[in-house]
PATORMI-228350 format. One line per field, with one value per residue (C-alpha): residue number from 0; x, y, z. Coordinates in pm, whole numbers. Each point is the difference from the previous one (the first is absolute). Layout:
residues N
nr NUM | ...
px X | ...
py Y | ...
pz Z | ...
end
This chain:
residues 310
nr 0 | 1 | 2 | 3 | 4 | 5 | 6 | 7 | 8 | 9 | 10 | 11 | 12 | 13 | 14 | 15 | 16 | 17 | 18 | 19 | 20 | 21 | 22 | 23 | 24 | 25 | 26 | 27 | 28 | 29 | 30 | 31 | 32 | 33 | 34 | 35 | 36 | 37 | 38 | 39 | 40 | 41 | 42 | 43 | 44 | 45 | 46 | 47 | 48 | 49 | 50 | 51 | 52 | 53 | 54 | 55 | 56 | 57 | 58 | 59 | 60 | 61 | 62 | 63 | 64 | 65 | 66 | 67 | 68 | 69 | 70 | 71 | 72 | 73 | 74 | 75 | 76 | 77 | 78 | 79 | 80 | 81 | 82 | 83 | 84 | 85 | 86 | 87 | 88 | 89 | 90 | 91 | 92 | 93 | 94 | 95 | 96 | 97 | 98 | 99 | 100 | 101 | 102 | 103 | 104 | 105 | 106 | 107 | 108 | 109 | 110 | 111 | 112 | 113 | 114 | 115 | 116 | 117 | 118 | 119 | 120 | 121 | 122 | 123 | 124 | 125 | 126 | 127 | 128 | 129 | 130 | 131 | 132 | 133 | 134 | 135 | 136 | 137 | 138 | 139 | 140 | 141 | 142 | 143 | 144 | 145 | 146 | 147 | 148 | 149 | 150 | 151 | 152 | 153 | 154 | 155 | 156 | 157 | 158 | 159 | 160 | 161 | 162 | 163 | 164 | 165 | 166 | 167 | 168 | 169 | 170 | 171 | 172 | 173 | 174 | 175 | 176 | 177 | 178 | 179 | 180 | 181 | 182 | 183 | 184 | 185 | 186 | 187 | 188 | 189 | 190 | 191 | 192 | 193 | 194 | 195 | 196 | 197 | 198 | 199 | 200 | 201 | 202 | 203 | 204 | 205 | 206 | 207 | 208 | 209 | 210 | 211 | 212 | 213 | 214 | 215 | 216 | 217 | 218 | 219 | 220 | 221 | 222 | 223 | 224 | 225 | 226 | 227 | 228 | 229 | 230 | 231 | 232 | 233 | 234 | 235 | 236 | 237 | 238 | 239 | 240 | 241 | 242 | 243 | 244 | 245 | 246 | 247 | 248 | 249 | 250 | 251 | 252 | 253 | 254 | 255 | 256 | 257 | 258 | 259 | 260 | 261 | 262 | 263 | 264 | 265 | 266 | 267 | 268 | 269 | 270 | 271 | 272 | 273 | 274 | 275 | 276 | 277 | 278 | 279 | 280 | 281 | 282 | 283 | 284 | 285 | 286 | 287 | 288 | 289 | 290 | 291 | 292 | 293 | 294 | 295 | 296 | 297 | 298 | 299 | 300 | 301 | 302 | 303 | 304 | 305 | 306 | 307 | 308 | 309
px -744 | -286 | -210 | -375 | -234 | -378 | -36 | 264 | -34 | -268 | 173 | 329 | -177 | -177 | 337 | 139 | -280 | 77 | 357 | -113 | -39 | 371 | 147 | 31 | -1 | 328 | -39 | 162 | 116 | -122 | -251 | -218 | -233 | -85 | -234 | -94 | 300 | -122 | -244 | 205 | 244 | 247 | -132 | 7 | 182 | -106 | -52 | -337 | -4 | -266 | 113 | 117 | 201 | 127 | -68 | 185 | -229 | 35 | -281 | -78 | -250 | -70 | -207 | -261 | -107 | -356 | 20 | 23 | 288 | 159 | 206 | 237 | 200 | 291 | 86 | 182 | 264 | 8 | 3 | -233 | 245 | -174 | -274 | 236 | -178 | -351 | -14 | 66 | -265 | -264 | 95 | -33 | -348 | -99 | 69 | 219 | 212 | 167 | 242 | 60 | 326 | -104 | 191 | 372 | 16 | 171 | 13 | -332 | 22 | -216 | -19 | 57 | -66 | -325 | -209 | -280 | -155 | -256 | 285 | 128 | -355 | -40 | 318 | -168 | -311 | 226 | 155 | -349 | -67 | 329 | -106 | -357 | -148 | -333 | 5 | 269 | 73 | 240 | 258 | 211 | 277 | 84 | 25 | -137 | -331 | -53 | 33 | -221 | -266 | 19 | -50 | -309 | -133 | 57 | -79 | -252 | -126 | 350 | 66 | -179 | 175 | 278 | 237 | 233 | 314 | 156 | -226 | 73 | -109 | -195 | 151 | 354 | 299 | 150 | 354 | 240 | -14 | 238 | 71 | -180 | 136 | 354 | -56 | -157 | 208 | 356 | 185 | 323 | -119 | 186 | -165 | -48 | -170 | -229 | -90 | -76 | -221 | -173 | -78 | -138 | -210 | -79 | 1 | -162 | 221 | -100 | 157 | 315 | 330 | 85 | -311 | 87 | 358 | -126 | -235 | 287 | 231 | -263 | -111 | 10 | -2 | -229 | 35 | -127 | -311 | -53 | 26 | -241 | -256 | 39 | -60 | -300 | -144 | 45 | -167 | -311 | -235 | -72 | -375 | 28 | 139 | -66 | -330 | 142 | -327 | -311 | 69 | 122 | 331 | 238 | 247 | 284 | 209 | 275 | -72 | 367 | 6 | 151 | 10 | -371 | -146 | -303 | -209 | -31 | -190 | -208 | -109 | -83 | -208 | -184 | -65 | -110 | -138 | -88 | 167 | 338 | 145 | 270 | 273 | 243 | 323 | 184 | 380 | 4 | 118 | 5 | 169 | -268 | 11 | 355 | -55 | -334 | -35 | -232 | -233 | -1 | -73 | -269 | -182 | 14 | -123 | -288 | -111 | 32 | -194 | -280 | -5 | 55 | 11 | -345
py -367 | 14 | -280 | 54 | -136 | 0 | 330 | 194 | -110 | 250 | 298 | -63 | -40 | 333 | 160 | -157 | 154 | 347 | -41 | -94 | 358 | 70 | -322 | -120 | -354 | -66 | -204 | -342 | -19 | 48 | -286 | 212 | 223 | 353 | 59 | 309 | 26 | 313 | -188 | -310 | -93 | -287 | -314 | -2 | -310 | -125 | -314 | -123 | -197 | -274 | -163 | -334 | 169 | 336 | 79 | 257 | 206 | 275 | 256 | 225 | 275 | 348 | 308 | -135 | -265 | -128 | -189 | -346 | -238 | -264 | -281 | -149 | -324 | -82 | -334 | -308 | 106 | 347 | 339 | 291 | 197 | -186 | 262 | 298 | 123 | -109 | 143 | 365 | -12 | -139 | 261 | 274 | -135 | 45 | -336 | -85 | -281 | -222 | -265 | -273 | -191 | -337 | -197 | -33 | 277 | 339 | 8 | -172 | -282 | -274 | -378 | -156 | -366 | -198 | 273 | -6 | 281 | 54 | 104 | 248 | 130 | 64 | 209 | 224 | 45 | 92 | 268 | 131 | 25 | 179 | 267 | 15 | -115 | -181 | -73 | 23 | -82 | -296 | -21 | -311 | -54 | -362 | -204 | 303 | -50 | -329 | 153 | 289 | -247 | -179 | 333 | 71 | -354 | -13 | 363 | 115 | 285 | 153 | -6 | 227 | -126 | -235 | 84 | -265 | 75 | -295 | -253 | -368 | -311 | -205 | 6 | -146 | 225 | 3 | 29 | -286 | -157 | 168 | 312 | 245 | -163 | 37 | 367 | 86 | -232 | -22 | 325 | -158 | -18 | 219 | 321 | -137 | -314 | 210 | 216 | -311 | -149 | 332 | 29 | -355 | 26 | 363 | 218 | 30 | -46 | 360 | 137 | 209 | -166 | 292 | -60 | -367 | 80 | 256 | -263 | -249 | 258 | 88 | -359 | -85 | -355 | -79 | -377 | -105 | 211 | -139 | -357 | 76 | 146 | -299 | -244 | 205 | -11 | -377 | -38 | 190 | -176 | 211 | -32 | 196 | 312 | -18 | 196 | 286 | 59 | 117 | 370 | 191 | -120 | 151 | -220 | 173 | -236 | 26 | -179 | -105 | -137 | -350 | -41 | 76 | -51 | 213 | -316 | 39 | 326 | -122 | -303 | 220 | 227 | -298 | -147 | 317 | 215 | 362 | -9 | 2 | 298 | -133 | 225 | -150 | 191 | -64 | -3 | -71 | -301 | -101 | 330 | 218 | 253 | 78 | -46 | 182 | 207 | 264 | -255 | -216 | 296 | 132 | -334 | 1 | 358 | -53 | -314 | 148 | 311 | -227 | -181 | 251 | -114 | 35
pz 2669 | 248 | 145 | -11 | 261 | -35 | 183 | -198 | -361 | -103 | 166 | -179 | -333 | 46 | 68 | -317 | -206 | 139 | -122 | -349 | -120 | 53 | -136 | -357 | -131 | -181 | -318 | 39 | -363 | -354 | 36 | 227 | -197 | 111 | 292 | 199 | 231 | 175 | 225 | 77 | 274 | -30 | 169 | 377 | 126 | 339 | 205 | 122 | 325 | -17 | 328 | -146 | -277 | -116 | -364 | -206 | -226 | -259 | -14 | -295 | 71 | -131 | 76 | -243 | 253 | -42 | 329 | -157 | 76 | -220 | 152 | -257 | 9 | -234 | -159 | 128 | 250 | -155 | 169 | -64 | -210 | -284 | 45 | -39 | -315 | 105 | 353 | -101 | -271 | 234 | 260 | -259 | -78 | 365 | 160 | 296 | -142 | 260 | -128 | 259 | 24 | 135 | 263 | -64 | -264 | 16 | 380 | 69 | 253 | 147 | 1 | -345 | 80 | 1 | -160 | -254 | -200 | 275 | 232 | -256 | -52 | 373 | -14 | -257 | 214 | 292 | -222 | -80 | 372 | 59 | -247 | 138 | -330 | 11 | -372 | -270 | -361 | -41 | -279 | -50 | -253 | -96 | 323 | 184 | -178 | 182 | 345 | -113 | -107 | 335 | 179 | -209 | 54 | 377 | 79 | -264 | 218 | -2 | -375 | -249 | -314 | -106 | -285 | -136 | -200 | -187 | 171 | -49 | 180 | -255 | -349 | 13 | -65 | -349 | 137 | 53 | 350 | 241 | -208 | 226 | 315 | -134 | -82 | 336 | 215 | -134 | 55 | -128 | -361 | -247 | -109 | -350 | 131 | 219 | -299 | -206 | 271 | 66 | -369 | 2 | 317 | 84 | -310 | -339 | -307 | -79 | 320 | -24 | 92 | 227 | 212 | 42 | 104 | 251 | 144 | 31 | 159 | 262 | 68 | 371 | 133 | 294 | -30 | 343 | -52 | -348 | 126 | 284 | -241 | -231 | 286 | 117 | -350 | -19 | 339 | -110 | -244 | -308 | 41 | 326 | -171 | -374 | -1 | 207 | 181 | -179 | -57 | -305 | -142 | -254 | -184 | -187 | -208 | -254 | -323 | -14 | 357 | -3 | 376 | 56 | -349 | -92 | -13 | 379 | -26 | -291 | 201 | 298 | -220 | -147 | 344 | 183 | -279 | 72 | 339 | -181 | -183 | -230 | -139 | -251 | -63 | -328 | 1 | 373 | 199 | 366 | 92 | -155 | 284 | -110 | -372 | -26 | 319 | -143 | -156 | 313 | 226 | -235 | 11 | 379 | 32 | -241 | 185 | 349 | -96 | -121 | 334 | 284 | 358 | 156
end
């Protein structure tokens, strides 16, 4: 795994694109629907040095590149493998899709104490600078949507659009208190208890049992990072990030999401009107990018094509 500095990031990415013609994307499992494998490379894993931290990233890119970059953040204490079905589809559509593992996750390091969401947002801008990107599209899943919104609020000139997947923050969860924390934080739970909690907090009742068991089997625990993000969220008043700037925003939400109920998106749409593009996915929960990858990616692609980077 390489470490990228500001001066080398673009050169390595160009090299990765040249390799794309000779590499195929291997399907992760039956959940992933067919895509054009002939133009795609597996994600490039690398480390970006932002001086005060080193952040592990996964990069999906293809020969179809349109020159636009997406920076994507996963949910609370999660790693970017959550985007394993989304990243390839966005790359196939022409975008460079960079999933960022935040501090303390999957090899990323950096101080975890006394942070707020503004600190995490500055990390993302430092990543933009490392890749020589003046302006990007931001995508945030669950907790990642809050940092994405802070980036767009604090650095509006650097963000073309914001896309939120499973965005909460206003309407209270419909789960029992502590359920999600147990699932994401207690690795000693039995498999059956993890499956039960995942069904309750992450997945639609319509989702296949096999998908849920695969999610549980692959679940990694980055507890220090999750606690740091939670403290940062508590230290940042909601009114400082809720609007997510003033630019175009896409909200994709599962109609069966109990952790971030669809009322959140509906209230955003009512408050901000035409600025918000709202996409409701039936039979999808908080893990819609795993449950409905094709539909989630299609909504993103349609929105991004309507709002190209200028």
